[in-house]
N, C-alpha and C positions, 0 to 999 in steps of 0.2 A: 677329457677336456670339453668335449661336446656336451656332455651331461651337465657339467658345471655352467656352461654358457646358457643352456636352457633354463637352469635353476636361477641363474642371475637375472635372466630376462624376465622370468616369472615374478621375481622380487621387485624388479623395476616397474613392471606392469601394475602390481599391487600398490606400490608406493604412489604411482601416478594417479591411481584411482582414489586413494585415500587423501592425497593432497589436493585433489580437485581437478576437474577438467572443464573445458569450455562447452563441449557438447558431446553427445553420445555417438560412438562409432557404430557400424552395422552390427557387430557382435554384441555390444552393450545394449543396443536397442532390443535385441532378442532376449537378453538376460534380465532387463529391468523395465518396469513401468515408470513413466514420468508423470508427476502431477505438479502443476505450476499454480502458485497463489501469489497475487500481487496487490499493489496499492498505487493509486494515482490521484494527485491533487489536480483537478481539471482547470483550475484558475477561472472562476467566474463563468460557468456555463449557464447563461441566462437565456430565456426566450425573449421575444420582442413585445410581449403582451403585458400591459400594466396589471399587476396584482395588488389591490389595495391593502392586502395583508402582508406584503413583502416590501422590503426596502430595495426596490428594483429600479428606482428613477434614473440611475446612471445608465442602465441598460435598456433604454427605450429609444425609439427613433428621434425623439426630441430631446433626449438626455445628453449629458456632457460627452458620452462616448459615441453618440449618434449610432446607436446599435440598431441595425436594420436587418431585414431578411437575408440580404447578401452576406453580411458579416456573420450572421448566425449560421447559415449553411456552410460557410467556409470553416468556421470553428468546428462544427460537427464533423466535417470531412477530415480536418486535421487530427482531431482527437481520435476518431475512429481508425485512421491510418496508424497513428502512434500506438494505439492499443493492439492493433492487429500484428504489430512487430514484436511485442513483448514476449520474450522467451521463444521466438520463432526458430532459433537454432537448436532448441531442445525438443520442441514438439510442434508439428504442423498445425495443431489446434490452438497453440498459444496458451494463454492463461485460462485455467478452468474456473477460477474464482478471482474476481477483482473488486476490492474495496475502493471507494472513491470519495472525494470531498469536493466541496464548492460547486454544487449544482443547485439550481433554483427549485426544481420540483421533479416529480416523477416523469412528467411529459418529456422533459429534455433528455432524460435517460432512455426513454422509449424511442425518441427520435435518434439518439446516438446508436443504439444497438440495431436500428433498422437501416443504417448506412450500408452501402454496398460492401465496404471493407469488412464488415462484421456480420452481415445478415445471415450468411451460411452457417455461422456458429450457433444460431438460435439462442443467444444469450437471453436469460430471464432476469427481471428487475426486482430488487427488494429495496423499498424506499418508504420513509416516513417523514412528514414535515417536522422540522425542528424550530424551537423558539429562538432563533438567532437574530440579532439586531441587523445583520447584513442581509438576512434573507436566504442564507445558503444552508445546505443540509449535507449529511453523509448518505451514502447508498452503497449498494453492492449489486454486481451482475454475476451470473454463473451460467456455465454451459451444462445443460441437463444431461449431456452425454457422460459427464464426469461426476456431477453433484445432484443429489436429490434433496430438496428442501423439506425439512420436517417442522421447523419452528423459527419464528423471528419476532423480536420485540425491541423496544428502545428504552433507555434509561436517561433520566434527567441528571445533569450535574448540578449539585446544590452546595452553596456556601451558607451555613446556618446564620452566621453573623452578617451576611449581606443578602437580604431577601430580594433585592432588585437585580441580583446577578443572573444573567442568562447566557447560554452558549449552546453550541450544537449538542444534540443528544448523542449518546453512544448506541450504536446499532449492534445487536447480537443476532447472528444467523447460525442456525444449527442444522445439520443434515448428514447424509451419507455421501462421503467422498470416495467414489468407487467402492462402495459397500462398507466403508469404515466411518464410524461416527466422528465428526469433526465439528468444531465450533470456531466462529470468526467474530471478533469484536472490532468494529470499524469506528475510528475516532478522528476528530479534528479538534485538538485541544485549543484552549483560548490563546489568542495571539499575545505578542510582547508589546502591544500598543501601550504607550505610557511608560515604557522601560521594563527591563527584565525583572527587576526586583519588585516593582510596584504591581506587576501583572502576575507574579508567581503564585499567589493564593489560588487563582483560577486553575492553573495547571496542576497544582498540588491536589485540588479537589477532583480534577479529572483523573489523575493518577490513582487516587484513593478509590474512585468509583470503578475504574477498570480492574483494580486489584480485588475489590469486593465482588464484582461479577465473576471473575475467574475463580476466586476461592469458592463461590457458591456452586459453580459448575463442578469443581473438583471435590466438593463435599459429597456430591452424588456419585462421582466417579473419580477416584484419586489418580487414575491413569488417563484422564481426559486429554484429548489432543485439541489444544486451543491455539489459534494464531491471532495475536493482538496486532492490529495494523492501523497506521494513520499518519497524519501530519501532526506531530507532537508539539510543534513550535518550541521544542527543546531538543537538545542533542543527547546522544546515548550516554554522555559523561555527566549530564546534569543530575542533580540530586532528586528531581522529580521522577526520573527514570531509575536511577540506581538505588535510591533509598526508599521512596514511596511505592513505586511499582515493583521494586526489588528485581530488576533485570540486570543480569551480569553478562559481560562479554567473554567470560572464561567458561567455555563449554565443558572442559575436562575437569573442572573443580567447582561445580555448582554447589552452593551450600543448600541446606534443607530449606525449602520454601522459595528458592530463587527460580526465576525464569531465565531463559537464554536469549540474549540480544545479539543476533549475528551482524547487526549493523554497527556494533561497537568498533570492531576492527576496521571496517571500511571507513568510518569516521576518523579513526586514529591515523589511517594511512593517507588521509587528505582527500578522500572522495567527497563529493557534495551532491545532494539532491536539490539544493537551493544555495544561492550565494547572497551574502550580506556584506556590504562594504569590501568587496573583492575577496572575501574569505569564504571558501566552500565549507559546507557543513551538512551532515545527514539529519535533517529534520523529519524525514519520512522513514518510518521504521516498521520492522516486522519482528515481533517478539513471540517466542515459542515456549510452551510448557515442556517439561522434561520428557514426557511420553513421545515427543517428536524427535528426540535426539538419536543419533545413529546407534543401532544395536542389532546389526545383522540384516536389516532391511527385509525382514519377514512381513512387515507392514509398512505403510508409508512413513518415511522418516527423513529428516533434514539432510540435504546434501550440500547446498550452497546458497548464498544470498548474493543478489546482484543489484547494482544501480543501472538502470536501462538508460544509458547516456549516449546513444548513437549520435553520429555526427549531424544527422538531419534535425535532431532535436536541439542542437546548439546554435547559438548566435556566432557568426563568423565575422571577424573584423570589428574595429571600433573599440570604444571604451569598455564594452561588455563582452568582449571576445571570450568564448568558452562558456558563457552563462547559458541557462536554458532560454531557448528562443520563444518568447512569450507572445501573448495576444496583443497586449498594449504595453508600451514603454513610455513613461512620462506623459501619459495621456494621448499618445499617438498610436494609431492603429498600425500594428506591425505584421499582422497576419500569420503569427506563429502558432505555437502549441500551448505551452503552459510555462509558468515561472518555476515549476518543479519538474524534476525528472521522476519517472516511475521507478518503483522498486519491486522486486519479487524474490520469492524463495523457490528452490527446486526441491521437490520431494521425490524420493525413489522408493520402489518396492520390487522385490524379486518377482519376476514374471512367473 
């Protein structure tokens, strides 16, 4: 009977591991290495200096937001603290790689990683200016303790029949993630301004570009580990994601050529990274190539995906109770964090 109980306990322990856990216990920490990769829309991280080449007038001391040094420093502190907590229950070092959107330039990212909450992690910055009408870009920071950069470049999103179309570039960062080659594509797809249907061609073009980049990498290495991340301005169920990018939420039954979208189930369960008219939805997504799917954990492979929606990141009380606690609301300085929650994926590897 004792033997049966031990056997039953072993089965339960295995099931608990396979079904997912919130953090690693002491024994599991010895058995597995943890790698964390995330994405965060910073919601308009602008400096206070006028750049004639950027549409930054709202974020100047004399602008509509009265954006001054005090507010800028408060924003940096808030964002740095929020980033420092992402995945903290999995690893004391937090996210090894973090893609980001809505920053004005490289300088604000350098100011961000220099904040006391992040300084000890020695995050390095990857950033290129984008031809965006609002003057915001995408970027990436990485902890050199976990990731060694080998290459980075950007790609323009083009709609041939609309030569005046411009949006954020897509950033591709490649390197060694604890010795394993890994690629990250960071994106901020065109918004739904003007309506979802009218604005959809821009997001279709962005999806096609991302697919093209990933396919190009996989032609060189069919087992390439690629994580596509960003604010898609579409949900995991929208056809831009399911049909054009070909990302499926069914990990166990991926068709040939499909990617895995772990945010699909979170979206279906009612999680939100952003709220629109009181409806939560997962606009911020992390999509993986099949080489990252669980298969023994002899190399870094997917374990779980999370929306980092801690209570301090939420607004409490009032009309927008439960929404992300943002920097501005209806033009009023709120002193919060962002209008998006961060997202991240947990990668495990046998130690």
